[in-house]
C-alpha positions in Angstrom: -187.6 -16.3 -139.7 -185.4 -13.4 -140.1 -184.5 -10.8 -137.1 -183.1 -7.4 -136.7 -179.8 -7.4 -136.5 -177.8 -5.1 -134.2 -174.2 -6.2 -135.3 -172.9 -6.2 -139.0 -172.4 -7.0 -141.9 -176.0 -8.0 -142.1 -176.9 -11.5 -143.9 -179.7 -10.8 -145.9 -180.8 -14.9 -145.4 -181.3 -14.0 -141.5 -181.7 -10.2 -140.9 -184.1 -7.5 -142.3 -182.3 -5.5 -144.9 -182.9 -2.6 -146.6 -181.8 -1.9 -150.5 -180.1 1.3 -151.0 -180.0 1.7 -154.8 -178.7 5.4 -155.1 -175.1 4.8 -153.4 -174.9 1.0 -155.0 -175.3 2.9 -158.5 -173.0 5.3 -157.5 -170.2 2.8 -156.3 -171.0 0.3 -159.4 -170.3 3.4 -161.9 -167.0 4.4 -160.2 -166.1 0.2 -160.3 -167.1 0.1 -164.0 -164.9 3.3 -164.8 -161.7 2.1 -163.2 -161.9 4.2 -160.4 -160.1 4.3 -157.3 -162.4 5.6 -154.2 -163.1 5.8 -150.6 -166.0 4.8 -148.7 -166.7 6.3 -144.7 -169.3 6.3 -142.3 -169.4 6.1 -138.5 -169.6 2.6 -137.1 -172.6 0.8 -137.5 -174.0 2.7 -140.0 -174.0 0.3 -142.8 -171.0 0.7 -145.2 -169.9 -2.7 -144.5 -173.0 -4.8 -145.4 -173.6 -2.3 -148.4 -170.2 -3.1 -149.9 -170.5 -6.8 -149.0 -173.8 -6.3 -151.2 -171.7 -4.9 -153.9 -169.4 -7.9 -154.2 -171.8 -10.4 -154.3 -173.2 -8.6 -157.8 -169.8 -8.0 -159.3 -168.0 -11.3 -158.2 -168.8 -13.0 -161.3 -167.6 -10.6 -163.4 -164.4 -9.5 -161.8 -162.0 -11.2 -159.1 -163.4 -9.4 -156.2 -161.4 -9.4 -152.8 -162.8 -8.2 -149.6 -160.3 -7.8 -146.9 -160.3 -6.2 -143.5 -157.0 -4.4 -141.9 -158.7 -4.4 -138.3 -156.0 -6.4 -137.0 -153.0 -5.1 -138.6 -152.3 -2.0 -136.4 -149.2 -3.8 -134.6 -147.8 -5.6 -137.3 -144.7 -4.9 -139.1 -144.0 -5.0 -142.8 -143.2 -8.9 -142.6 -146.1 -9.6 -141.0 -148.2 -7.3 -142.7 -147.3 -9.1 -146.1 -147.8 -12.5 -144.7 -151.5 -11.7 -143.1 -152.2 -9.6 -146.8 -151.7 -12.7 -148.5 -153.6 -15.2 -146.2 -156.8 -13.1 -146.1 -156.6 -12.8 -149.4 -156.3 -16.4 -150.0 -159.2 -16.9 -147.2 -161.6 -14.9 -149.2 -161.1 -16.3 -152.2 -161.7 -19.4 -150.9 -164.8 -18.3 -149.4 -166.1 -16.4 -152.0 -165.4 -18.4 -154.8 -164.9 -22.1 -153.0 -161.4 -22.5 -154.3 -158.0 -22.9 -152.8 -154.9 -21.1 -154.0 -151.4 -20.4 -153.2 -149.5 -17.5 -153.9 -146.2 -16.0 -153.0 -145.5 -13.8 -150.3 -144.0 -10.7 -151.4 -140.3 -9.7 -150.2 -141.3 -6.1 -149.7 -144.4 -4.1 -149.9 -142.9 -2.7 -153.5 -143.9 -6.5 -155.0 -147.3 -6.3 -154.1 -148.0 -5.5 -158.2 -145.9 -8.9 -158.8 -149.0 -10.4 -156.2 -151.5 -8.5 -158.7 -150.0 -10.2 -162.0 -150.1 -13.4 -160.1 -153.7 -13.2 -159.2 -155.2 -11.9 -162.9 -152.8 -14.8 -164.4 -154.4 -17.4 -162.1 -158.2 -16.3 -162.5 -158.1 -14.1 -166.3 -160.3 -11.9 -164.5 -159.8 -8.0 -163.6 -159.3 -7.3 -160.0 -161.6 -5.2 -157.1 -159.4 -4.5 -154.0 -161.8 -3.5 -151.4 -160.0 -3.0 -147.8 -162.1 -2.4 -145.1 -160.8 -0.4 -141.8 -158.2 0.9 -143.7 -156.8 3.3 -141.1 -156.2 0.6 -138.7 -152.8 0.2 -140.7 -149.4 1.7 -139.0 -148.2 5.4 -140.8 -145.3 3.6 -142.3 -147.0 0.7 -143.8 -150.0 3.0 -145.2 -147.7 5.4 -146.9 -145.9 2.5 -148.8 -149.0 0.4 -149.7 -150.5 3.8 -151.0 -147.2 4.7 -153.2 -147.6 1.2 -154.8 -151.3 1.3 -155.3 -150.7 5.2 -156.8 -147.8 3.5 -159.4 -150.0 0.6 -160.1 -153.3 3.0 -160.9 -151.0 4.7 -163.4 -150.5 1.4 -165.3 -153.7 0.0 -164.1 -154.6 -1.9 -167.2 -151.3 -3.8 -167.1 -151.9 -5.0 -163.5 -155.7 -5.4 -164.3 -156.5 -3.8 -160.7 -159.7 -2.4 -161.9 -160.8 -0.3 -158.6 -159.3 -0.3 -155.0 -161.8 0.7 -152.3 -160.8 1.9 -148.8 -163.4 1.7 -146.2 -162.9 3.2 -142.9 -165.1 5.0 -140.2 -163.9 8.5 -141.3 -162.8 10.1 -144.6 -158.9 9.5 -145.0 -158.1 13.1 -146.2 -155.0 13.5 -143.8 -153.7 10.1 -145.0 -154.4 10.1 -148.6 -153.5 14.1 -149.5 -150.1 13.1 -149.7 -149.7 9.9 -151.2 -152.5 8.9 -153.1 -153.3 10.8 -155.9 -155.9 8.1 -157.5 -158.3 8.7 -154.8 -159.6 11.5 -155.7 -161.8 13.9 -153.1 -164.6 14.3 -155.9 -165.3 10.4 -155.4 -165.2 9.9 -152.0 -168.5 8.5 -151.0 -170.3 8.7 -147.4 -172.5 6.2 -146.6 -175.8 7.9 -145.5 -178.2 6.9 -142.8 -181.2 5.3 -143.6 -184.4 7.5 -145.0 -187.7 7.6 -143.3 -189.0 5.5 -145.8 -186.2 3.0 -145.4 -187.1 2.9 -141.9 -190.6 1.9 -142.4 -189.8 -0.8 -145.0 -187.3 -2.1 -142.3 -190.1 -2.5 -139.8 -193.1 -3.5 -142.3 -190.8 -6.8 -143.1 -191.0 -7.7 -139.5 -194.8 -7.1 -139.7 -195.1 -8.9 -142.7 -193.1 -11.9 -141.7 -194.4 -12.4 -138.1 -198.0 -10.5 -138.3 -197.0 -8.7 -135.1 -197.5 -4.7 -135.8 -195.5 -1.5 -134.7 -198.2 1.1 -133.9 -197.8 4.1 -136.3 -196.5 6.2 -133.0 -193.9 3.7 -132.2 -192.8 4.1 -136.2 -192.5 7.5 -135.8 -190.7 7.4 -132.6 -187.9 4.6 -133.8 -187.6 7.3 -137.0 -187.4 10.1 -134.9 -184.8 8.8 -131.7 -182.8 7.0 -134.3 -182.5 9.4 -137.2 -181.7 6.5 -139.5 -179.0 5.5 -137.8 -178.9 1.9 -139.3 -177.2 0.4 -135.7 -179.7 2.2 -133.6 -183.0 1.8 -135.8 -182.3 -2.1 -135.8 -181.2 -2.3 -131.9 -184.1 -0.3 -130.9 -186.4 -2.7 -133.1 -184.8 -5.7 -131.5 -185.4 -4.7 -128.4 -188.8 -4.1 -128.8 -189.6 -7.4 -130.5 -187.5 -9.8 -128.6 -187.6 -8.3 -124.8 -190.4 -5.3 -124.3 -193.1 -6.3 -126.7 -192.0 -10.3 -126.8 -195.2 -12.1 -128.0 -197.4 -9.0 -128.0 -199.4 -8.5 -131.3 -199.0 -4.8 -131.3 -196.2 -2.9 -130.1 -197.3 0.1 -128.4 -195.6 3.6 -127.1 -195.5 1.8 -123.5 -193.2 -0.6 -124.8 -191.2 2.1 -127.1 -191.2 4.3 -123.6 -189.1 1.0 -121.4 -186.8 0.6 -124.4 -185.7 3.9 -124.7 -185.2 4.5 -120.9 -183.1 1.4 -120.8 -180.9 2.7 -124.1 -180.5 6.0 -122.2 -180.0 4.7 -118.2 -179.0 1.0 -118.5 -177.5 -0.5 -121.5 -173.8 -0.5 -122.5 -174.6 -0.3 -126.2 -171.3 -0.6 -128.3 -172.5 2.1 -130.6 -173.3 4.6 -127.7 -170.0 4.3 -126.0 -168.5 4.8 -128.9 -170.3 8.3 -129.6 -169.5 9.2 -125.6 -166.0 7.8 -125.9 -165.5 10.3 -129.1 -167.2 13.0 -127.4 -165.2 13.0 -124.2 -161.8 13.7 -126.7 -163.7 16.7 -127.2 -165.5 17.6 -124.1 -165.4 21.2 -124.0 -166.6 21.8 -127.0 -169.1 18.8 -127.1 -170.6 20.6 -123.8 -170.9 24.1 -125.8 -172.9 22.4 -128.3 -175.1 20.4 -126.1 -175.7 23.0 -123.5 -175.9 26.1 -125.8 -178.0 25.4 -129.1 -177.0 27.0 -132.1 -174.0 28.7 -130.5 -171.0 26.9 -132.2 -170.7 27.7 -136.4 -170.0 24.3 -138.1 -166.8 24.9 -139.8 -164.4 21.8 -141.1 -161.4 23.5 -141.0 -161.7 23.0 -137.0 -159.9 19.8 -136.3 -162.4 19.6 -133.2 -165.7 20.1 -135.6 -164.0 18.0 -137.7 -163.3 15.1 -135.7 -166.5 15.2 -133.8 -168.1 15.1 -137.5 -166.4 12.3 -139.1 -167.1 10.1 -136.3 -170.8 10.8 -136.3 -171.5 12.7 -133.0 -172.3 16.2 -134.5 -173.8 17.4 -137.9 -173.9 20.5 -140.0 -177.8 21.9 -138.9 -177.8 24.7 -141.2 -174.7 26.1 -140.3 -174.6 25.6 -136.6 -172.9 22.1 -134.9 -175.7 20.2 -133.3 -176.0 16.3 -132.3 -178.6 15.3 -135.2 -179.8 12.0 -133.8 -181.7 12.4 -130.8 -180.9 9.3 -129.1 -177.2 10.5 -129.2 -178.3 13.7 -128.0 -180.1 12.2 -125.1 -177.5 9.8 -124.3 -174.4 12.8 -124.3 -177.0 14.8 -122.2 -177.6 12.3 -119.7 -173.5 11.6 -119.6 -172.2 15.1 -119.5 -175.1 16.8 -117.3 -174.0 19.3 -115.0 -173.6 17.4 -111.7 -175.8 19.0 -108.9 -175.2 16.5 -106.0 -176.8 17.1 -102.9 -179.2 19.8 -104.1 -182.3 17.1 -104.0 -181.6 17.8 -99.9 -182.6 21.6 -100.7 -185.6 20.9 -102.9 -188.2 18.6 -101.0 -188.9 18.6 -97.6 -190.1 15.0 -96.2 -192.7 16.8 -94.4 -194.0 18.5 -97.6 -197.7 18.2 -98.4 -197.8 17.4 -101.7 -201.8 17.5 -102.4 -201.5 21.4 -103.4 -199.5 20.3 -106.5 -203.3 18.5 -108.0 -206.7 20.1 -109.0 -209.4 18.4 -107.5 -209.8 16.4 -111.0 -206.2 14.9 -110.1 -204.2 17.2 -112.4 -200.9 18.6 -111.9 -200.4 22.2 -111.0 -197.5 23.0 -112.9 -197.6 26.6 -111.9 -197.7 25.6 -108.2 -194.7 23.7 -109.0 -193.2 26.5 -110.5 -193.5 28.4 -107.1 -191.9 26.4 -105.2 -189.1 26.3 -107.7 -188.6 29.9 -107.2 -188.4 29.6 -103.6 -185.9 26.7 -104.1 -183.6 29.1 -106.7 -183.8 32.1 -104.1 -182.1 29.7 -101.6 -179.9 28.3 -104.1 -179.6 30.3 -107.3 -176.3 31.7 -105.9 -174.6 28.6 -105.5 -176.0 27.2 -109.1 -175.8 30.0 -111.1 -172.8 32.3 -109.6 -169.4 32.2 -110.8 -169.4 29.1 -113.4 -169.5 29.1 -117.0 -172.9 28.4 -117.7 -174.8 26.9 -121.1 -178.6 27.3 -121.4 -178.4 23.3 -120.8 -177.4 24.2 -117.5 -180.9 25.9 -116.7 -182.3 23.2 -118.3 -180.9 20.3 -116.4 -181.5 22.4 -113.0 -185.4 22.9 -113.9 -185.5 19.0 -115.1 -183.7 17.7 -111.6 -186.2 20.0 -109.3 -189.2 18.6 -111.3 -188.0 14.9 -111.4 -187.7 15.3 -108.0 -191.2 15.8 -107.3 -192.1 13.5 -110.1 -190.6 11.0 -108.5 -192.7 11.2 -105.3 -195.8 12.2 -107.3 -195.5 9.1 -109.8 -194.9 10.8 -112.8 -191.8 11.5 -114.8 -189.9 13.5 -116.7 -188.2 13.6 -120.3 -186.2 15.5 -121.8 -185.9 16.9 -125.7 -189.3 15.2 -126.8 -190.4 15.2 -130.0 -193.6 16.6 -130.1 -195.7 18.4 -133.0 -192.5 18.1 -135.9 -190.0 19.8 -132.9 -188.4 18.7 -129.9 -189.8 20.3 -126.6 -186.9 20.8 -123.8 -188.9 19.2 -121.0 -192.2 17.2 -121.1 -193.5 16.1 -118.0 -195.9 13.4 -117.9 -198.3 12.4 -115.2 -200.8 9.9 -115.9 -202.0 10.3 -119.2 -201.8 13.9 -119.1 -198.4 15.8 -120.6 -197.3 19.3 -119.7 -194.9 20.4 -122.5 -192.0 23.5 -121.2 -189.9 25.3 -123.4 -186.5 26.9 -122.1 -184.7 30.0 -123.0 -181.7 31.7 -121.7 -181.1 35.7 -122.1 -183.4 35.8 -125.5 -183.6 39.3 -127.2 -187.4 40.3 -128.0 -187.1 38.3 -131.3 -186.3 35.3 -129.9 -188.7 35.6 -127.0 -191.5 36.1 -129.4 -190.3 33.1 -131.7 -190.0 31.2 -128.3 -193.7 31.9 -127.8 -194.7 31.2 -131.6 -192.7 28.1 -131.5 -194.7 26.9 -128.3 -197.9 27.4 -129.1 -197.5 25.7 -132.4 -196.0 22.5 -130.6 -199.0 22.6 -128.2 -201.7 22.8 -130.8 -200.0 20.2 -132.9 -200.2 17.9 -129.7 -203.8 19.0 -129.0 -202.6 21.0 -125.7 -204.5 23.8 -124.5 -201.9 25.0 -121.9 -197.9 25.2 -122.1 -195.0 26.7 -120.1 -192.3 29.1 -121.3 -189.5 29.6 -118.7 -186.8 32.2 -119.3 -183.3 32.6 -117.4 -182.3 36.5 -117.7 -179.7 38.6 -115.8 -181.2 41.5 -116.9 -184.6 41.0 -114.9 -184.7 42.2 -111.4 -187.0 39.8 -109.9 -189.2 36.9 -110.8 -192.3 36.9 -112.1 -195.2 34.9 -114.2 -197.1 36.1 -117.1 -200.0 34.7 -118.5 -200.9 35.2 -122.4 -203.3 33.6 -124.7 -202.4 33.2 -128.2 -204.6 31.5 -131.0 -206.7 29.9 -128.1 -203.7 28.7 -126.4 -202.8 29.6 -123.0 -199.0 30.6 -122.4 -197.5 30.6 -119.0 -194.4 32.6 -119.3 -192.1 32.1 -116.3 -189.3 34.4 -115.5 -186.4 33.6 -113.6 -183.5 35.9 -112.4 -179.9 34.7 -112.5 -178.1 37.8 -111.5 -177.2 36.8 -107.9 -174.7 37.8 -105.3 -171.9 35.6 -105.6 -171.6 32.1 -103.7 -168.9 33.8 -100.7 -171.7 36.7 -99.7 -174.4 34.1 -99.0 -175.0 33.2 -95.8 
């Protein structure tokens, strides 16, 4: 029985596998037309699996060699050439079940002699695919690419039909001075799965095992992973192997446990890589996370280029964003502003919590907001004054306040949850009830009206009749609560002032 594979490359015999015909056809066309090209995608995006699949399709027509430079980083030229030949020999034995001996070139320039030797032995044009190409040291990369360029101009003599360089990011800085064969127009980026491909992957498991994913769970997997192959398989594997093992139907409750573990418990190599790259450009990542739509997407900015090429951020209608929701939640949890010790100011151990419930046992969010205002009146100068603030700082402040109470009341607070075709800032869940809260900082009149309209749409699509919009503003002089009814939906607008005296003046 096959399974969801969480580390690549994927073996179609043992793993569920998604066909990717469009990009497959593009790569095959390049090869048929004697093109030398590059392929890039962040880690666990399926690029190596795709290229290995291409190898299987063409290996009987061409001498196809697939090697990786993953371990080549510290090698000198002599070690590089020796290892290169050893890897070529091993790959040919693995792929064609044929043992051969090759002369180790005396220098990098003599790699062209190695190519002629290979053609003489097999009588077939050569396809050379090199994974993790960026791992080579710069000096060897330069010499190697100059050889490839010279071969390219006489490729019919050397019978090197195509060279494919594979990396986690576009090799622009490496290639621009050394490698005219690798034209920017023939660079391929391996896209994430489409929604249809995600559903195809999940349906393979359903057909082979009889275990079903609830339709809502399929939507949640698609939404949270956004088609990222490694995350998609990882979420599905955790559900079938751990959270819902032996169950007939995988439910939303199972998914919630998986999502919590990914954000709070698991050390996932994919997520850790994203966090590591984000740390290298922490300042702009904080702004992208906590001040949505404030950073223009400009690939000429080296910080943005770095984060984009490593899969941390993306272009969302001209603005930088974290497009994969699960990445956003992980980064939000990792980089959220620390307010250690604030819980002592939020809740009193002697507080009567019954006032936060209706007779029917539902939460009184407005009562909690009144309590929140009391807290901000006491601590606002400490929390909001004299700091570089982002919109997300306010969101996190309200998040930690509500979470403190939910821990006592037996509910929970979720951030950036998919609802009604979009993402709500905070979702409070108590028993079977959901309460949606949208947050804005210093909106102008147009954005204020748009925020109300957006919240109404989320509520209507979620089948809810009441929601909350929290406005943090330096312009208002005092806290206030307004209620509006729009299209049959009640909107509670809470205005939170943030213009406090500096902390040094507060008793």
